[in-house]
Every structure is written in structure tokens, then in C-alpha cells.
NUFIRO-333664 format. One record per residue (C-alpha): residue in three letters; x, y, z. Coordinates in steps of 0.02 Angstrom, whole numbers, plus 50000, padded with zeros to 5 digits. Layout:
BEGIN
ALA,X,Y,Z $
...
This chain:
BEGIN
MET,52589,52118,52553 $
ASN,52523,51997,52682 $
HIS,52427,51893,52555 $
THR,52351,51768,52676 $
PHE,52287,51906,52789 $
ILE,52203,52000,52647 $
LYS,52124,51843,52576 $
ILE,52057,51782,52742 $
PHE,52001,51956,52792 $
SER,51904,51981,52631 $
VAL,51822,51811,52628 $
CYS,51777,51812,52812 $
SER,51716,51992,52804 $
LEU,51589,51948,52672 $
SER,51531,51793,52766 $
ILE,51518,51882,52933 $
LEU,51433,52038,52867 $
LEU,51295,51937,52784 $
ALA,51247,51851,52947 $
LEU,51181,51925,53107 $
PRO,51293,51917,53260 $
VAL,51250,51782,53386 $
SER,51281,51834,53564 $
ALA,51331,51711,53699 $
GLN,51308,51559,53588 $
ASP,51390,51392,53624 $
LYS,51529,51376,53495 $
ASN,51501,51189,53491 $
GLU,51323,51216,53427 $
PHE,51338,51371,53318 $
ASN,51368,51292,53148 $
PRO,51310,51394,52997 $
ILE,51332,51326,52821 $
GLN,51488,51399,52739 $
THR,51485,51445,52554 $
GLY,51572,51560,52432 $
VAL,51492,51708,52342 $
ASN,51370,51738,52485 $
SER,51302,51892,52398 $
LEU,51200,51776,52286 $
ASN,51087,51748,52437 $
ILE,51038,51932,52453 $
ALA,50863,51968,52390 $
PRO,50880,52098,52252 $
ASP,50706,52177,52245 $
ALA,50599,52276,52366 $
ARG,50439,52177,52338 $
GLY,50509,52008,52392 $
ALA,50611,52084,52532 $
SER,50461,52174,52607 $
MET,50372,52006,52628 $
GLY,50514,51925,52724 $
ASP,50620,51875,52574 $
LEU,50499,51765,52479 $
GLY,50438,51744,52301 $
ALA,50432,51562,52247 $
ALA,50244,51568,52211 $
THR,50196,51753,52213 $
GLU,50124,51839,52060 $
PRO,50253,51850,51918 $
ASP,50348,52013,51897 $
ALA,50510,52072,51817 $
ASN,50613,52008,51966 $
SER,50553,51827,51957 $
GLN,50723,51772,51892 $
TYR,50791,51769,52070 $
TRP,50641,51688,52154 $
ASN,50568,51571,52023 $
PRO,50603,51603,51837 $
SER,50467,51482,51780 $
LYS,50338,51613,51834 $
TYR,50381,51720,51682 $
ALA,50279,51604,51571 $
PHE,50123,51659,51668 $
ALA,50164,51845,51667 $
TYR,50019,51954,51608 $
SER,50127,52085,51522 $
LYS,50224,52057,51361 $
GLY,50384,52109,51449 $
GLY,50462,52210,51587 $
ILE,50626,52272,51657 $
SER,50671,52322,51835 $
LEU,50810,52418,51920 $
SER,50846,52384,52103 $
TYR,50966,52464,52226 $
THR,51005,52411,52405 $
PRO,51124,52508,52520 $
TRP,51192,52362,52622 $
LEU,51243,52366,52806 $
ARG,51228,52554,52820 $
LYS,51235,52541,53010 $
LEU,51418,52489,52990 $
VAL,51483,52566,52828 $
ASN,51418,52679,52690 $
ASP,51497,52609,52531 $
ILE,51429,52431,52519 $
PHE,51282,52407,52400 $
LEU,51191,52285,52286 $
ALA,51132,52341,52114 $
ASN,51021,52230,52008 $
VAL,50946,52241,51832 $
SER,50820,52108,51781 $
GLY,50697,52087,51638 $
TYR,50598,51969,51528 $
TRP,50508,51960,51361 $
LYS,50365,51844,51310 $
LEU,50387,51747,51147 $
GLY,50263,51692,51016 $
HIS,50082,51737,50985 $
GLU,50018,51624,51123 $
ASP,50131,51705,51254 $
ASN,50167,51536,51333 $
GLN,50356,51555,51341 $
ALA,50479,51689,51392 $
ILE,50663,51732,51393 $
SER,50741,51827,51538 $
ALA,50906,51897,51600 $
THR,50983,51973,51757 $
LEU,51141,52069,51796 $
ARG,51185,52095,51979 $
TYR,51334,52185,52056 $
PHE,51382,52179,52240 $
SER,51515,52304,52295 $
LEU,51609,52284,52459 $
GLY,51671,52463,52452 $
GLU,51851,52507,52485 $
VAL,51969,52402,52591 $
THR,52140,52469,52642 $
SER,52277,52340,52666 $
ALA,52461,52346,52711 $
ASN,52604,52285,52601 $
VAL,52759,52200,52669 $
ASP,52849,52368,52661 $
ASN,52710,52445,52770 $
SER,52642,52547,52624 $
ALA,52452,52555,52605 $
GLN,52351,52488,52461 $
THR,52167,52519,52425 $
LEU,52065,52371,52362 $
ASN,51889,52369,52290 $
PRO,51821,52193,52314 $
TYR,51659,52149,52225 $
GLU,51553,52006,52163 $
MET,51444,52000,52008 $
SER,51340,51879,51906 $
PHE,51251,51876,51740 $
ASP,51120,51750,51690 $
VAL,50995,51710,51553 $
GLY,50839,51605,51570 $
TYR,50701,51520,51472 $
SER,50529,51472,51538 $
ARG,50381,51387,51456 $
LYS,50205,51330,51499 $
LEU,50190,51141,51493 $
SER,50003,51150,51525 $
GLU,49872,51281,51565 $
LYS,49922,51273,51749 $
TYR,50105,51221,51754 $
SER,50268,51293,51688 $
MET,50453,51258,51706 $
GLY,50608,51363,51683 $
VAL,50796,51349,51670 $
VAL,50932,51480,51699 $
LEU,51117,51479,51654 $
ARG,51230,51593,51758 $
TYR,51408,51659,51754 $
ILE,51480,51713,51922 $
TYR,51635,51816,51958 $
SER,51703,51851,52132 $
ASP,51850,51968,52164 $
LEU,51882,51986,52350 $
GLY,52039,52092,52332 $
TYR,52171,51958,52358 $
SER,52324,51981,52247 $
ASP,52492,51897,52223 $
SER,52612,52039,52188 $
TYR,52764,51925,52204 $
ALA,52704,51824,52057 $
GLY,52658,51980,51961 $
ASP,52476,51927,51961 $
ASN,52353,52062,52008 $
SER,52202,51970,51941 $
THR,52132,51870,52084 $
GLY,51951,51848,52036 $
ALA,51872,51677,52041 $
SER,51743,51623,51911 $
ALA,51606,51494,51919 $
PHE,51458,51433,51817 $
SER,51290,51375,51880 $
ALA,51114,51333,51827 $
ASP,50939,51346,51902 $
ILE,50789,51236,51871 $
SER,50615,51282,51930 $
GLY,50429,51247,51918 $
TYR,50269,51344,51948 $
TYR,50089,51283,51965 $
THR,49937,51395,51981 $
THR,49752,51362,51991 $
PHE,49594,51464,52021 $
PRO,49478,51381,52146 $
ILE,49303,51449,52179 $
ILE,49272,51476,52365 $
GLY,49096,51534,52400 $
ARG,49059,51655,52259 $
ASN,49238,51715,52244 $
GLU,49371,51659,52123 $
CYS,49537,51640,52215 $
GLN,49711,51596,52156 $
TRP,49820,51462,52235 $
SER,49998,51443,52172 $
TRP,50145,51331,52213 $
GLY,50326,51352,52160 $
TRP,50497,51275,52178 $
ASN,50671,51328,52125 $
ILE,50840,51243,52141 $
SER,50967,51380,52110 $
ASN,51156,51391,52089 $
ILE,51188,51211,52040 $
GLY,51364,51225,51973 $
THR,51551,51224,51991 $
LYS,51647,51274,52145 $
VAL,51723,51447,52158 $
SER,51911,51433,52186 $
TYR,52009,51573,52270 $
ASN,52198,51585,52282 $
HIS,52231,51498,52116 $
GLY,52124,51348,52162 $
GLU,52199,51323,52335 $
ASP,52041,51375,52426 $
PRO,51886,51303,52340 $
ALA,51714,51348,52406 $
PHE,51541,51282,52366 $
LEU,51417,51398,52282 $
PRO,51260,51433,52386 $
THR,51154,51301,52300 $
ASN,50979,51326,52369 $
LEU,50813,51234,52369 $
ARG,50663,51352,52381 $
LEU,50484,51290,52403 $
GLY,50336,51409,52416 $
THR,50150,51433,52405 $
THR,50036,51585,52388 $
PHE,49848,51599,52414 $
MET,49765,51756,52346 $
PHE,49583,51799,52376 $
PRO,49471,51952,52352 $
LEU,49420,52055,52502 $
ALA,49299,52164,52404 $
ASP,49289,52245,52233 $
TYR,49465,52301,52183 $
HIS,49536,52239,52350 $
THR,49640,52078,52360 $
LEU,49751,51997,52489 $
ALA,49888,51869,52457 $
LEU,49966,51760,52593 $
SER,50132,51674,52557 $
LEU,50253,51550,52634 $
ASP,50429,51504,52574 $
LEU,50547,51371,52641 $
ASN,50732,51370,52598 $
LYS,50875,51248,52625 $
LEU,51054,51267,52568 $
LEU,51106,51110,52473 $
VAL,51286,51126,52532 $
PRO,51380,50998,52640 $
THR,51428,51049,52816 $
ARG,51612,51090,52838 $
PRO,51696,50980,52970 $
ARG,51737,51066,53135 $
GLU,51881,51032,53252 $
SER,51761,51037,53399 $
ASP,51679,50877,53334 $
TYR,51844,50781,53349 $
ASP,51963,50741,53490 $
MET,52105,50855,53434 $
SER,52207,50811,53588 $
THR,52249,50644,53509 $
THR,52342,50600,53350 $
GLU,52199,50489,53294 $
GLY,52073,50630,53317 $
GLN,52182,50750,53216 $
LYS,52197,50623,53076 $
GLU,52009,50596,53072 $
TYR,51978,50783,53063 $
ASN,52108,50810,52925 $
LYS,52034,50666,52825 $
ALA,51857,50735,52845 $
LEU,51915,50909,52793 $
GLU,52006,50839,52642 $
ASP,51851,50741,52589 $
TRP,51745,50898,52608 $
GLU,51865,51002,52501 $
ASP,51874,50866,52366 $
MET,51687,50832,52364 $
SER,51600,50872,52200 $
PRO,51455,50996,52202 $
ILE,51329,50864,52146 $
THR,51386,50744,52282 $
GLY,51376,50887,52405 $
ILE,51193,50919,52360 $
PHE,51143,50743,52412 $
LYS,51262,50744,52560 $
SER,51182,50904,52626 $
PHE,51026,50810,52682 $
SER,51115,50695,52803 $
ASP,51285,50763,52857 $
ALA,51243,50882,53001 $
PRO,51339,50833,53160 $
GLY,51178,50843,53261 $
GLY,51084,50724,53148 $
PHE,50909,50750,53078 $
SER,50863,50878,53211 $
GLU,51006,50990,53153 $
GLU,50958,50964,52971 $
LEU,50787,51037,53012 $
LYS,50873,51189,53089 $
GLU,50953,51225,52920 $
ILE,50781,51268,52847 $
THR,50736,51452,52844 $
TYR,50555,51513,52843 $
SER,50477,51666,52762 $
PHE,50298,51721,52796 $
GLY,50223,51867,52701 $
ALA,50065,51958,52649 $
GLU,50026,52079,52508 $
TYR,49873,52190,52500 $
SER,49827,52264,52331 $
TYR,49703,52397,52281 $
ASN,49657,52385,52098 $
GLN,49835,52323,52060 $
GLN,49892,52503,52082 $
PHE,49929,52523,52266 $
PHE,50016,52390,52373 $
LEU,50053,52364,52557 $
ARG,50166,52220,52610 $
ALA,50235,52141,52769 $
GLY,50329,51983,52813 $
TYR,50448,51893,52929 $
PHE,50607,51794,52898 $
TYR,50670,51664,53021 $
GLU,50836,51572,53027 $
HIS,50883,51463,53176 $
GLU,51004,51545,53297 $
MET,51128,51402,53274 $
LYS,51129,51422,53085 $
GLY,51156,51609,53069 $
ASN,51020,51690,53176 $
ARG,50950,51804,53040 $
GLN,50778,51852,53104 $
TYR,50691,52008,53044 $
PHE,50528,52089,52991 $
GLY,50503,52167,52821 $
ILE,50378,52302,52775 $
GLY,50351,52394,52613 $
ALA,50237,52481,52490 $
GLY,50219,52501,52304 $
PHE,50132,52614,52180 $
SER,50096,52564,52001 $
LEU,50049,52663,51846 $
ASN,50025,52600,51669 $
VAL,50208,52621,51628 $
LEU,50305,52601,51790 $
ARG,50296,52537,51968 $
LEU,50397,52598,52116 $
ASP,50424,52483,52265 $
ALA,50516,52512,52428 $
SER,50551,52401,52578 $
TYR,50621,52422,52753 $
MET,50699,52288,52863 $
LEU,50674,52282,53053 $
ALA,50789,52155,53135 $
THR,50732,52075,53298 $
ALA,50908,52089,53369 $
GLN,50954,52268,53418 $
THR,51138,52239,53374 $
SER,51100,52172,53201 $
PRO,51194,52262,53060 $
LEU,51049,52218,52943 $
ASP,50927,52324,53043 $
GLN,50851,52473,52949 $
THR,50904,52407,52778 $
LEU,50814,52494,52634 $
ARG,50780,52429,52459 $
PHE,50713,52520,52307 $
THR,50648,52445,52144 $
LEU,50587,52534,51988 $
THR,50497,52426,51860 $
PHE,50449,52473,51682 $
ASP,50306,52381,51596 $
MET,50332,52352,51410 $
ASP,50145,52346,51372 $
GLY,50123,52512,51458 $
LEU,50265,52590,51360 $
LYS,50195,52520,51198 $
ASP,50023,52595,51234 $
LEU,50101,52761,51284 $
PHE,50201,52780,51124 $
GLY,50059,52706,51021 $
ARG,49942,52846,51074 $
ARG,50069,52972,51014 $
């Protein structure tokens, strides 16, 4: 089997498919951040996706583990569990998908703390490769993660949370000569987050203003090819705010903003060095070696100042999400939002729309993505989320 081809094909396929194509861009300026396990950046639930991929400070729900786990401490229900399914890149293929199960449970009589957990599975479908004897082999690359979290109120208005995560990535690379068919790479990471909410009185109306932050995937590198090809996890800093106010009796509107920045150092590029000279080649090789040997913690601090274009390029690494959610009596929801990433850092730009319907026991949410680029493989992406409320189930069975 052509091992190098399969490995590079699998890794690059995942990276390319998760970013929108950039047409007619200057290669010297197009410089997206490169990480491993890119599927960790895919929003799992329909509610957050329909508002432009945001959720740092929105109302707590069963999917808060991905956006900001510290929100669980402020959840109104005793517990909840959600099931989400996303057919991914259906304009290109029909067997790539993300499945996600997430839930939480409040602890104690005061309900000021909670435990939570999430299991997510990202399938890359089937990939057919050729062996050295020209025979075909079918591979099923995938990535998955499992995490558990704990959140607690530190005051009436502020909470913090922590999450521990195990990550496994199997991109289909195997070493048949060595008799090793297990090629998955494992990693461990942690999240730390905070959530603040207050209820200001504006006019005669009580509003809600919330702020949230989450630093996710702080952890080890993921090493493919028996440690020969290490990659940084997509460590991410998320900051957000949400302002919710009543429109009339039973009618509310929430406006939200999230900012994201990957805390990953920029990989050196040959185009930034004079590769026509021996000295330039040495400088590039030394920079690449330093990047590969850099620890994840050092990389976090390095990520704020290592862009080749200086501070102006660092600002381009920030993505923006704007969203709104209308609610009628907390039973019917309409949502819309927009996600923006600079064209030189990946060029993902799309609108999200969605709706939800809630009963005492369950809530069904759906979202639809509309990319601004007609050639985007992310255009027309659908997400579905089904959430079960533990209080509702308790009341239902209690009446029986």
C-alpha cells in the first residue's frame, strides 16, 4: 500500500472539506491555521448552528457542553439529554456525518452545580485506496471524542466549569508491512469556562444580559504515523454575550455575538523564506522544526504574536458570529445568524436559519446553512437536534 499517499490524502481531505474553497486567492496571503482533529470545530446542535454557530452566552440547554459548559449551573431543568445528527457536505458526498449525544444533571438540593457528558462521532464515510499490488482496500476513517464536565455557581450571577476529554482520530492510514493495522491517534484535553448573567430593568421590563467565555481543547498533540506527524489540537478561545428582552407578553427576543480565535501557532510557510538560497532553506527548516517541537501550552501564548503579517493578520484569525432567537412562550422558536471568517484564514462565510418546537417532555430543533459562496460544499447543510427534558419526563410519569 502507498502509505504516505493514504495518510496525506486522509489528513488533507478532512482539512480541505471543513473549509470553504477560496477562488483566485494569492497563495502568499492565504494562510489558515492548521490543526489536527478538525471535526472538533463542527457545531453539533441545530440551535447554535442556526444562529451562526454561537452559544457562549445563550440560555443554557443540553448542548452547552460544546459552547460553554459553565452554563449548566444556571439551567432551569433538573437535567436533559439531546441527540443531534448532521449530514455533512452532502453536496459532495452522501456518507459523511456527525452524530452527537450530550446531557447534564443538576446536583444537590440547591441546584447550583451540575455534571455533564458528551459523546460525538464524525464519520468520513468510505475511502478506497490502492495497495502496492494494485489491489483495492476500503477504509472507514473517523474521529470521535468523549468528555465529562462539572460546573458550579460561585455566586448568584457567576459560574465556572471544567471538562476533561478523550479524543481518538483514525484517518485510515495503516502500516501493513509492520503488521500494524491500528493507526488511530489519541489525545487528551480539557476545557475551562465561565458564565455571568444579570437581570437589568430597562423601562418597566426585566431583561437578561449574559456574558460567557470558554477555552476548549487545551491538551496534548495528536500524533499520526506513530508519532512522526504531530498536530496541534484545535484549542479555541470563545467569548460571547447575549441580551434578551421582552417584546410583549410571552414574546421575547435574544441578540447574541460570539468571537472565536484558535490558540494554535501558525505553521511556517516556504513562501515566507528565500528558498532559492541555502540560508533561506536552513531558516525554514529550523522554523518548521521549532513548530513541530513546540509544546501545546507554548503554542497557546505564541498564537497571539506569530502571524507573518503581524498584528493585522492576528486580527484576521478572529471569527465572528451574530445571531438572534425569537421565542413565543418558550414553546416556539425562530432563529437566524451569520458566521464570518476572513477570506485569508479559511473563507467560511454563511447564514444560518432555523426553528424549534418545545413540549413539556421534548424539543425538536432544525437548522439550515446558506453559504455566501455558490461553490461552497457547506451550502444547504442541515442539522437536527432532539432534546428530552428530565423534569418533563418526571412529571409525565408522575401523573401516571
